[in-house]
N, C-alpha and C positions, 0 to 999 in steps of 0.2 A: 708737155715738155719731155724731152729724150733723156734717157738714162746718163748719157755723159752733161748735160747740162743739170741733171739732179744730184750728181754726185763728185766730188773732187778725192782723186788717190792721193797719198803720200809720196813725196820724193826723198829717197833713203839712200841717197849718193853718198852719205858721209860714212854710211857702213859699209862694210866688207859683206860679201857673200861666204858660203861655207867654204873652207878650205879643202874640203874634200865631198863628194855627194854623199847624201846618206841613201843607206837602204830604206826601201820600202817597207812599211811595216803595218800591220793590221793592230787593232785595239788590244789584241790578246796576247801576241807576241811581242815582246820590247825587241828594238834592233840592237846590234852589237854596237860596243862603244866606242864613243867617237871622239875626236879631237877636243880639247879644251873651248872649244866656240861657245860649248854651254856649260855654265858653272856645274857642279855637282858637288856632291857630300866631299868636306864637311863645308863646303861653301854656301849651300842651298840651306841650311839650318841658322845661317849667320846673319847677323843685321848687315845691310848692304849698306855701303857709303855712297854717297851722291858720286852719278856719273861727270864724265867730263860733258861739257856744256853740248846741249842738245836741245835745239829750239825748233819745233816743227808745227805751225799753226794748224796744219790740216790733220794732224793725227788724232783719233778718236780716241779717248780716254775716259773709258765708261765702267758702270757698274750696273748690273740687276740689280732692282730694288724690290725684293719680295712682298707681297701683299699685309704680311705681319706689321709692315713698316709702313704704311698706308692708313692706318686706323685713327689717325688722329692728326690733328695740323701740327701740333706740337712735335709728334714723330716725321713728319714730312719736311718741317722747316730744319731739325736735325741732321736729317739726310743730306740736305741740300749744302746747308752749311759745312758738315763735315767734307763734303764732296770739293765744294769750292777750295776750303783751308787746304786741302792736301792734293790739288792740282788735275783733279778729275775734271772733263767738262761737257760730260753726256750722261744723263743717268736713262735706263729703262725701268720705268715704273709698274708694276703690275696691277692691273686695273679689271682685267677678267680671268679670275682664277679656275671657278668651276661653272662656266654656263652664267655667270652673276655678273655683276656690275660695282667697281669703286668709282664711279661716275654717275651720272644722271642719263640713264639709258633708255630710250624709246622701245627698246625689244626686251629688254632682261631684266630681272629683278634686281633689287638692291642685296648686294652680299648679304647673308647670316651674320659673317664676320663684322660687321658694322651696325649689329643690332644694339649696341649700348651708345653711340654716338648721337650726337645730335640731329635732326631730322634734314636742316639744311646743309650739314655738312659734304660737299663733294670733295671728294679725295682728289680726283685729277686736276680739277679748277684750281684748289690750293697748290697742287704740285706744278702746274705750269707757272701759274704765278711767281713762284718762288723761286724756281729754278731760272726762268726769264730776268728775273730781276738781278740774280747773282751773275748773268751771262753765262748760263749753262743750256744745255740743248737739253729738251724732253721728248723721251719717245713711249707710247703706249703700247705695255708689253701685254700681249693678249694670247689666253691659251685658245688655240683655235678649235681642234677637234675633241679633247679631252673636255669632258661637261659635267663629270660628278663621281665621286670615289666611296661614298658611304652606304654602307646597307640600307638605312633608313632612305626614304625619298627626300628631296629638297620641300622644304615648307611652302613656299611659294606655288600657287597652280599655276603661274605665270613663266616659270622654269620650263625651259625645254624638255627634259627629262619627264617631266609629268604632262606638257602640253602637247607632247611629240614620243612619245616613246615607240614609235615605230621607224623614228630617223637613227636609232642606235644600232650600231654596228654588231653583226654578229659573227661567231665562229664557226667553225666547221661543223659543230652540232646544231647549227642553227639556234646557241641560247646568246644572249645579251649577257655581259660580265659588266657588274655596277660596281664592285669593289677592287681593291688592289689584291694582286697577286704578284709571284715573281714574273710573269713579262707583260703585266697589262697593270696599268695603273688606276682604271677604273671605267666609267664609261664614257664610251666616244661615238662621236656622232658618226654618221657614215657618209664618207664624201663620195660614194658612188651615187648618191640620188640627188637628182637635180634641185629639188626642194631645200635640201640642206646647203646647195652652193649658195642657192637666192637667199636664203638664211643669212649666210655669214657675209654675204656680200651687204646686206643691210645693216648689219650689226656693225662691221667695220668700218664701213662709209659714214654711219652716225657718230661716230668718235672723230673722223677726219671733218666732218661738216660743221661738229657745234664747239670743238675743241682746239685753240692753237696750239697742236702739238707739231713737232718737228718730224716726227715721224709714227709709224705704226709698226710693230716689232710681233711677229707671227710665232708663236711657240706650242709645240704639241701640234703642229701642223703634218700630222701623220696618222698611221695605223699604227696600233700598240705591238703589234708582231706579227709574222705573217699567217698565223692559222686564224685570222680576222678579214671579212668582209667574204663572208661565207653563206649570208642569209641566202633566202629565197627570193629577195627581191635582186641579190646580186645576181643570182643565177640568172635570171630574166634579162636583167639589163645585160650580162655579160653576152649572153645567146644574142639578143638584139644587136651588138655591136660587133660579134664576131661572123654573124651568119652570112651577111654579105660578101664575105670573102672565103666561104667555103662553096664546096660542090654540093647538089642536092642529096646525092648520096649521104654524103659526110652529116649534112645535116639530120636527115632521115634517122642516121644510125645512134646519133648523138640522143635524138627524142626519144628512140627507142627504148635506149640505155635508161632513160629518165623513167620511163613509164614502166619498167619492170622495176623499178624502185632504188635505182642508185641515182640519188638525189644531186649528187655532185658529178654525174657523168659529163657534163661539159667540161668541168675543170680537170678531171682524170685524162679526157683526153686530149686537151690543150692545155697544158700547164703553162709553158712558155706565153702564150697568147696571155694566159690570165692575168700572169705575173704583168704582162706591159698593161693590160687595161687597169690594173689596179694602181701602177703608175700613175697612168693617165688620170685618173681620176684626181688624184691630189694635184697633177698640175693643173687642171682644168680650174680645182678648187682655189687654186694659188692665183691663177691667172684672173679668175671672176674678183677677188678680192683687191687685187693689185688696179685692176682698171676703175674698179668701185671707188677706191681711196683716192687714185689719183684722179680720178673725175671731180671730186669733191674738192681735194686739195692738189692740185698738180705738183708742187714744190716738197710734199711729203717724201719720204724715203720710208720705201717700205721693206723692210729686213726681216729675216728668218734665223731662228736657232735651230741647227740642224746637226745630225751626228758625223763626226768628222771620218767615221768609217764607212767610205762610200758603197762597200758592197753590204754592209749592214744596213745603212740607210734606204739604199734604193730596193733591196731585195725581202729586206723582212719588213721595212716600216711604208715602202710605197714611197720614199722622199728623194725623188731623183733631182735633190738640189742644184747640182752643177747645170743642170739643162736649164732651171730657173732663172737661173744668175747669168748664165751665156746669152740667155735669149732676153733678158732683161725683163723677166717677170716680177723678180724682187730686185732692188737696188744694192743690196748687201746681204752677204751670207755671214752668221756667226758660228763657226762650229764649236761644236761645246768638247774642248779637247781636254777633260776630266780625267787627267790621270796623275800619278806624282812622279812618273818619270818626264825630266825635261827632254830626255834625248825622242823619246818616243812620242810626245805631243808636238816637238818641234819637227818630227818628219810628217805627222799627220798635216800640218799646217801647211808644211813646203808642198804637200803633195796637192793642197788645196788650191794654193797659189797657182802651181805649173798647169793644173788642169782649169782653172777661170783665167786666163790672160787679162789682166789690164781691168780686171772686176774687183772691186773692194770686198777684200775678207777681212773681217773682224775677228781676231781669234779670243776664243774664250777661255779663260782660266780657271779652273776647279779651286777657286782661292781657300775655300772652307777646308779641305782636306791637307792643305800644306803647310809650312812656316812661309813668313813673308818671305824671307831670303829665297824660298824657292820660286814664289809668284813672281818676284823680280828677275830671276834668272828665266823663267818664263818669258816674261815680258819683254826682256832683252832679246833672246831667240827670236820670236816672232817679229820684233822690227826688222833684225836682219833679213828676213825673210822679203820683205816687200808687203807685209800687211798694212792694211788702211788705218788698224789701230788695235787697241786690246779691252776686253770687256770682262770686268772680274765677276765670278759668281761666288758670293753675293755680298752688297753690302751686308745684310743682316748677320751672314757669317764672321766676317771680317771684322766687324765692331760689337759683336756679342749683342745684336738688336738696338745698335746705337748707345752701348753703354761704355765702350772703350776705341780709342783712336789708335792705339798703338801700332796696330796690323798696317793701318792707312798712311800712319808718319812713315813707317818703312819703306812703304810701296811709294809713296810720294817722292822720299828723298833719292830713293834708289832708281827711279825710272823719270820724273817730271821734273826735269831742272827748270823748265818754265811753268809757272803755275796758270793752272786754267785758260791755257791757249785756246782761244775761240774758235770755235767748229765752222760754224756760218757755210756747209758745205751743201746748201740747199737753195743756195742764191743765184747759180746759173755760171760761175767760174770755169774756164776752162780746167780739165784735170792734169795733173803732171804726173805723167806714167811711174808707176814704179818698175826698178831693173827688175828683168826676171832672173831667178836663182839658173845656176848652169847645171846641166846633167839632170837626165831623167827627162820622163814625158806622162803628160796627162794620159789616164784612160780613154 
């Protein structure tokens, strides 16, 4: 089934485009002030009144549900009930956090975080059943490359960190990092290795085969930083990839430098090619997962959480997500525009929409770090740009782990005048293109 038959874009003709083009912005530097298209302080800190009627059945109104809220049937039912009550129609539930499973996996161990639960408790089964009974879509949120973050090893011998330590990515000193640091969240699988790509295809297709999920959502589908993917295996694979493009003299020179003790000679001599190779490895990983998932479940949506700053995403993380989306390797992208500035995140999402014309951009809101009024302002800004929907990170942060619904009430009143509009975006309707913002161009 084609990408067009698997997705439906939002028609946002009722909303005007920007009064003036926004300046391009990087994550690190906020753009200059803009007109009041985007509410700013004090409006961002205030409760927002219901907007004028806006009904759009195709809009994605989603929340990421972190695995902490997947540890009991009661928590899952509460998340579904609150989502339904406050106008959301889609949940991205985390079922693979650190190379483990919040479902019955044929490949990976049951999560240690479920140690106190009943042995027959399957969080994903409960989530699928409850969500579909409530008329909501459910997407299995799976961390892709990040598989561990603690100093100790996982308890299960079956865990990939224990079973295949040689699969972990290495830095420029040929070392594996297993714990969190400033630029690395823990141990990552190395997407350069063909066996890692094959393993991930099996893990993800297993979920699509055995669970009635509406989609598979890839997170941490990247490298931790630009100092990673420099192990001995990487050097050998890079040489194998690049050598056919070089002259014999160039190959001999790089090999001689290596023999003289420069382990990364091939990288130092060909840094641009190395960067391309790193990106290609992630792209092929995504391609393999997407093909495996769609082979198992043709109408499933494959989406990815991505860095909104494309230079950082592509060059530091190897995450060339615009190519993934434009080439149909993923069906939707969720840029994680987690900044307090509405103007900044709007410029990031605007750039994403321009760079991927006609493709579904589901804008991520860092709701845990801003008041509800600011989250609503961001959602309104994203709508005006022609996005396919909005995804809030996270249910857990907005509800204080399910104990409060004040934040959701504000978001629901401020953004969702029609309650829980059904998505049904995987049933093969013809998409209605969103209008293109005026001015600017993609990279």
